[in-house]
C-alpha positions as CSV (number, residue, x, y, z in Angstrom):
1,M,175.8,143.6,200.4
2,A,176.0,143.2,196.6
3,R,178.2,145.8,194.9
4,K,176.5,148.0,192.3
5,K,177.8,147.4,188.7
6,S,179.3,150.5,187.1
7,T,178.5,151.6,183.6
8,P,181.4,151.6,181.1
9,A,182.5,155.1,180.1
10,G,180.9,156.3,176.9
11,T,177.9,153.9,177.0
12,L,174.3,154.4,178.1
13,P,173.1,152.9,181.4
14,A,170.5,150.1,181.3
15,A,167.0,151.6,181.3
16,S,163.4,150.3,181.3
17,F,162.8,152.6,178.3
18,P,162.0,150.6,175.1
19,D,164.5,150.9,172.3
20,A,163.8,151.1,168.5
21,A,164.5,147.4,168.0
22,S,162.0,146.2,170.7
23,G,159.0,146.6,168.4
24,Q,157.1,148.5,171.0
25,Q,155.2,151.5,169.7
26,G,154.7,154.9,171.1
27,T,155.7,158.4,170.3
28,V,159.3,159.1,171.5
29,T,159.8,162.6,172.8
30,L,162.9,164.8,173.2
31,S,162.5,164.4,177.0
32,D,162.6,160.6,176.6
33,V,165.9,160.8,174.9
34,A,167.2,163.2,177.5
35,R,166.2,160.8,180.3
36,L,167.9,157.9,178.7
37,A,171.0,159.8,178.0
38,G,171.0,161.3,181.5
39,V,171.1,164.9,180.3
40,A,168.8,167.9,180.3
41,P,166.3,168.3,177.3
42,T,168.1,171.5,176.4
43,T,171.3,169.5,175.9
44,V,169.5,167.1,173.4
45,S,168.2,170.2,171.5
46,R,171.7,171.6,171.4
47,V,173.1,168.3,170.0
48,L,170.5,168.4,167.3
49,N,170.8,172.0,166.3
50,H,174.3,173.1,167.4
51,P,176.4,169.9,167.9
52,E,179.7,171.8,167.9
53,Q,178.6,173.5,171.2
54,V,178.4,170.1,173.1
55,A,181.3,168.1,174.5
56,P,182.1,165.0,172.4
57,K,181.4,162.5,175.2
58,T,178.0,164.1,175.9
59,R,177.2,164.3,172.2
60,D,178.0,160.6,171.8
61,K,175.6,159.7,174.7
62,V,172.8,161.7,173.2
63,N,173.3,160.2,169.7
64,Q,173.3,156.7,171.2
65,A,170.0,157.5,172.9
66,I,168.6,158.8,169.7
67,A,169.6,155.7,167.8
68,R,168.2,153.3,170.5
69,T,164.8,155.1,170.7
70,G,164.4,155.9,167.0
71,Y,163.7,159.5,167.9
72,V,162.8,161.7,165.0
73,P,163.1,165.5,165.6
74,N,160.1,167.7,165.1
75,L,161.4,169.6,162.1
76,L,158.1,171.4,161.7
77,A,158.6,173.0,165.1
78,G,162.1,174.1,164.0
79,A,160.7,175.4,160.8
80,L,158.2,177.6,162.7
81,A,161.0,179.0,164.7
82,T,163.4,179.6,161.8
83,R,160.9,180.1,159.0
84,R,162.7,177.4,157.0
85,S,161.4,174.0,156.3
86,H,164.5,172.9,154.3
87,M,162.2,171.2,151.8
88,I,161.8,172.0,148.1
89,G,158.8,170.9,146.2
90,A,159.6,169.5,142.7
91,I,157.0,168.8,140.1
92,I,157.8,166.9,136.9
93,P,155.6,165.5,134.1
94,S,156.8,161.9,134.4
95,I,159.0,159.9,136.8
96,S,159.6,157.2,134.2
97,N,161.0,159.7,131.7
98,L,164.8,159.3,132.0
99,V,165.7,162.8,130.9
100,Y,163.4,164.4,133.6
101,A,164.8,162.0,136.2
102,E,168.3,163.0,135.3
103,T,167.5,166.6,135.7
104,I,166.0,166.0,139.1
105,K,169.1,163.9,140.1
106,Y,171.4,166.8,139.6
107,F,168.9,169.3,141.1
108,T,168.7,167.2,144.3
109,A,172.5,166.8,144.4
110,G,172.9,170.6,144.2
111,L,170.7,171.0,147.2
112,R,172.0,168.2,149.4
113,D,175.0,170.0,150.8
114,S,172.8,172.9,152.0
115,G,170.6,170.5,154.0
116,Y,167.6,170.5,151.6
117,Q,165.5,167.6,150.7
118,V,163.2,167.3,147.6
119,L,159.5,166.4,147.8
120,L,158.7,165.0,144.3
121,G,155.4,165.1,142.5
122,E,154.3,163.8,139.1
123,T,151.7,165.4,136.9
124,D,151.5,162.8,134.1
125,Y,151.3,165.7,131.7
126,N,148.1,166.9,133.3
127,D,148.0,170.7,134.0
128,G,145.1,170.2,136.4
129,L,147.1,167.8,138.5
130,E,150.0,170.2,138.5
131,E,147.7,172.8,140.1
132,T,146.6,170.2,142.7
133,L,150.2,169.3,143.5
134,V,151.2,172.9,143.9
135,R,148.4,173.5,146.3
136,T,149.3,170.5,148.3
137,F,153.0,171.3,148.4
138,L,152.4,174.9,149.4
139,S,150.3,173.7,152.4
140,R,153.5,172.0,153.7
141,K,155.4,175.3,153.6
142,P,158.3,174.5,151.3
143,D,161.2,177.0,150.9
144,G,161.0,176.9,147.1
145,I,159.3,175.2,144.1
146,F,160.9,173.5,141.1
147,L,158.8,173.1,137.9
148,I,159.3,171.6,134.4
149,G,157.9,173.9,131.8
150,T,156.5,177.4,131.8
151,Q,152.9,176.7,130.9
152,H,150.6,176.5,133.9
153,T,146.9,177.1,134.6
154,A,145.8,180.6,135.6
155,A,144.9,179.3,139.1
156,C,148.3,177.6,139.4
157,R,150.1,180.8,138.5
158,R,148.1,182.7,141.1
159,L,149.0,180.2,143.8
160,L,152.7,180.3,143.0
161,M,152.9,184.1,142.7
162,S,151.0,184.7,146.0
163,A,153.1,182.1,147.9
164,N,156.0,184.6,148.3
165,I,158.6,181.8,147.9
166,P,161.2,181.4,145.1
167,V,160.1,179.4,142.1
168,V,162.4,178.0,139.4
169,E,160.9,176.9,136.1
170,T,163.1,174.7,133.8
171,W,163.2,173.1,130.4
172,D,161.9,176.1,128.4
173,L,162.5,179.8,127.8
174,T,160.1,182.7,128.1
175,P,160.8,186.4,128.7
176,T,158.1,186.4,131.4
177,P,158.9,183.6,133.9
178,L,157.1,183.4,137.2
179,D,160.4,184.0,139.0
180,L,163.6,182.2,138.0
181,L,164.2,180.2,134.8
182,V,166.8,177.7,133.5
183,G,166.2,176.1,130.2
184,F,166.4,176.2,126.4
185,S,164.2,177.2,123.5
186,H,162.0,174.6,121.9
187,I,161.1,177.0,119.2
188,Q,164.7,177.4,118.2
189,I,165.2,173.6,118.3
190,G,162.3,173.1,115.9
191,R,163.8,175.6,113.5
192,A,167.3,174.1,113.8
193,V,166.1,170.6,113.2
194,A,164.3,171.7,110.0
195,E,167.3,173.6,108.8
196,Y,169.6,170.7,109.5
197,L,167.5,168.2,107.6
198,I,167.2,170.6,104.6
199,S,171.0,171.0,104.7
200,K,171.4,167.2,104.3
201,G,169.6,167.5,101.0
202,H,166.3,166.0,101.9
203,K,163.2,167.0,99.9
204,K,160.5,165.2,101.7
205,F,159.7,165.4,105.4
206,G,157.5,164.1,108.2
207,G,157.1,164.5,111.9
208,L,156.1,162.4,114.9
209,W,155.2,164.5,118.0
210,S,154.0,164.0,121.5
211,L,151.0,166.0,122.7
212,D,152.8,168.0,125.4
213,E,153.3,171.7,125.1
214,R,157.1,171.5,124.6
215,G,156.8,168.9,121.8
216,Q,154.1,170.9,120.2
217,L,156.3,174.1,120.3
218,R,159.0,172.2,118.4
219,K,156.5,170.8,115.9
220,K,155.1,174.2,115.1
221,A,158.5,175.8,114.6
222,Y,159.7,172.7,112.5
223,L,156.7,172.9,110.2
224,E,156.8,176.7,109.8
225,T,160.5,176.6,108.9
226,L,159.9,173.9,106.3
227,R,157.1,175.9,104.8
228,H,159.3,179.0,104.8
229,H,161.7,177.1,102.5
230,G,158.9,176.1,100.2
231,F,158.0,172.6,101.5
232,S,154.4,171.9,102.0
233,N,152.0,168.9,102.6
234,I,154.3,167.6,105.4
235,P,152.7,164.5,107.1
236,S,152.7,164.7,110.9
237,H,151.3,162.4,113.5
238,D,150.7,163.2,117.2
239,V,150.7,160.7,120.1
240,M,149.7,161.1,123.7
241,A,152.6,161.7,126.1
242,P,154.7,160.0,127.4
243,S,156.7,158.7,124.4
244,G,157.5,155.0,123.9
245,L,159.0,152.5,121.4
246,K,155.5,151.2,120.4
247,K,154.3,154.7,119.9
248,G,157.2,155.3,117.6
249,R,156.5,152.2,115.6
250,D,152.7,152.9,115.4
251,G,153.4,156.5,114.6
252,F,155.6,155.7,111.7
253,A,152.9,153.3,110.4
254,A,150.4,156.2,110.6
255,L,152.8,158.5,108.7
256,L,153.0,156.0,105.9
257,E,149.2,155.9,105.8
258,N,149.1,159.7,105.7
259,G,151.3,160.0,102.6
260,F,154.9,159.8,103.8
261,S,157.0,157.4,101.7
262,K,160.7,158.3,101.9
263,G,162.5,161.2,103.4
264,A,163.4,162.7,106.8
265,I,161.4,162.4,110.0
266,A,161.8,164.5,113.1
267,C,160.6,162.9,116.4
268,S,159.6,164.3,119.8
269,S,162.0,162.0,121.6
270,D,164.8,159.6,121.1
271,I,162.7,156.6,122.1
272,M,160.1,157.4,119.5
273,A,162.8,157.8,116.9
274,Q,164.2,154.4,117.9
275,G,160.7,153.0,117.4
276,V,160.6,154.6,113.9
277,I,163.9,152.9,113.0
278,I,162.7,149.5,114.2
279,E,159.5,149.8,112.2
280,A,161.3,151.0,109.1
281,K,163.6,148.0,109.2
282,A,160.7,145.7,109.7
283,R,159.2,147.1,106.5
284,G,162.4,146.7,104.5
285,L,163.3,150.4,104.5
286,R,166.9,151.4,104.9
287,V,168.0,154.1,107.5
288,P,169.2,156.7,106.5
289,E,169.1,155.9,102.7
290,D,165.3,155.6,102.6
291,V,164.2,157.1,105.9
292,A,166.4,159.6,107.8
293,V,165.5,159.9,111.5
294,I,166.4,162.5,114.2
295,G,165.3,162.4,117.8
296,F,165.4,164.7,120.8
297,A,167.2,164.6,124.2
298,D,170.3,162.5,123.4
299,Q,169.6,159.6,125.7
300,E,172.6,157.4,126.5
301,A,171.4,154.4,124.3
302,S,171.0,156.7,121.2
303,A,174.8,156.6,120.4
304,F,174.7,152.8,120.5
305,T,171.7,151.9,118.3
306,K,172.2,150.5,114.8
307,P,172.3,152.9,113.2
308,A,173.3,155.4,115.8
309,L,170.6,158.0,116.3
310,S,171.0,161.7,115.4
311,T,169.4,163.8,118.0
312,V,169.3,167.1,119.9
313,N,171.5,167.4,123.0
314,F,171.1,169.8,125.9
315,D,172.8,169.8,129.2
316,R,170.5,168.2,131.8
317,K,173.2,168.3,134.4
318,A,173.6,172.1,134.0
319,I,169.8,172.6,134.2
320,G,169.6,170.7,137.5
321,R,172.7,172.3,139.0
322,K,172.0,175.8,137.9
323,A,168.3,175.6,139.0
324,A,169.5,174.5,142.5
325,D,172.1,177.2,142.7
326,I,169.8,180.2,141.8
327,L,167.0,178.8,143.9
328,L,169.3,178.5,147.0
329,A,170.6,182.0,146.3
330,K,167.1,183.4,146.2
331,I,166.1,181.6,149.4
332,N,169.2,183.0,151.2
333,G,168.5,186.5,150.0
334,E,171.5,186.8,147.7
335,S,171.5,188.9,144.6
336,I,170.9,187.0,141.4
337,P,172.4,188.8,138.3
338,E,170.9,186.4,135.8
339,K,167.4,185.2,136.5
340,I,166.9,183.7,133.1
341,I,169.6,181.2,132.1
342,D,169.7,179.7,128.6
343,V,171.8,176.5,128.6
344,G,171.5,176.2,124.8
345,F,171.4,173.0,122.7
346,K,173.3,171.3,119.9
347,I,172.4,168.9,117.1
348,I,174.3,165.7,117.3
349,E,174.8,164.1,113.9
350,R,175.1,160.3,113.8
351,E,174.4,157.6,111.3
352,S,170.5,157.9,111.2
353,T,170.6,161.1,109.2
């Protein structure tokens, strides 16, 4: 009689059950994993939810079975039991905008250690699309929502306020946020940029702005401050968001056509400001002697352009991290002494001004 081969300790026995590498399709259940591991389904559940309560050898067998079968736990079922989905919906205007992407990077990192994942949506600067994304995200029962900006449609505001989950708005300041807020004042930035350029002795001014609400807030404050100091007839040009080098070059050409000759130009973004510098040089104008240029956001390349670009700096890492911290605190029912956090800003002076 042939002797039955024994299974080495710590490994799974051979089974007719297909593994993940076999290419065979079919929904794998928790019971399938239990059968392959030779344990009860409750043991598999315990390994998934409370691994510290399971003996290491048993835990290894279950994890091997999970790996072989490609089993994915039904997190929705767990969410129904715990009322936690461990998912945060994040909505930003543009994925391609590096400064938004950097904010999300630090926001995601701040959530990771608490077991949260981020579901990301892009509005392309469209308020109606933001409303659609909010509605879609809320249908998936997130534990919280992250937003760029404080301007939303009335319907979007109603959706968020009736959802009864924490919401953190960022990149702006308002005394009446939906819930939590981490940002800085675009109005104060517009004023500060105007005051800075005046302090450099400039007598003529222009502006190149993107048509998003934050860019327009800076534009309005910039123009009002210049007028307050007695400067009028300030050429401005608006471009559709998002910003770009070509839009900066074309925008500077439009300013020249609208009466700008020499002086200082404030731009909605660093990349548009870099476009202005390129176009100015192409036209034989010197920077900053003929045209002084200041951007916004202090992107990494701005310190290394020729000339190096003056700009407005704000702490994107702090925005992402602090937004994650207060959102998690609200989710966990902790007290939040400061629901509106102003991270501030500073003007970085470089060669372009």
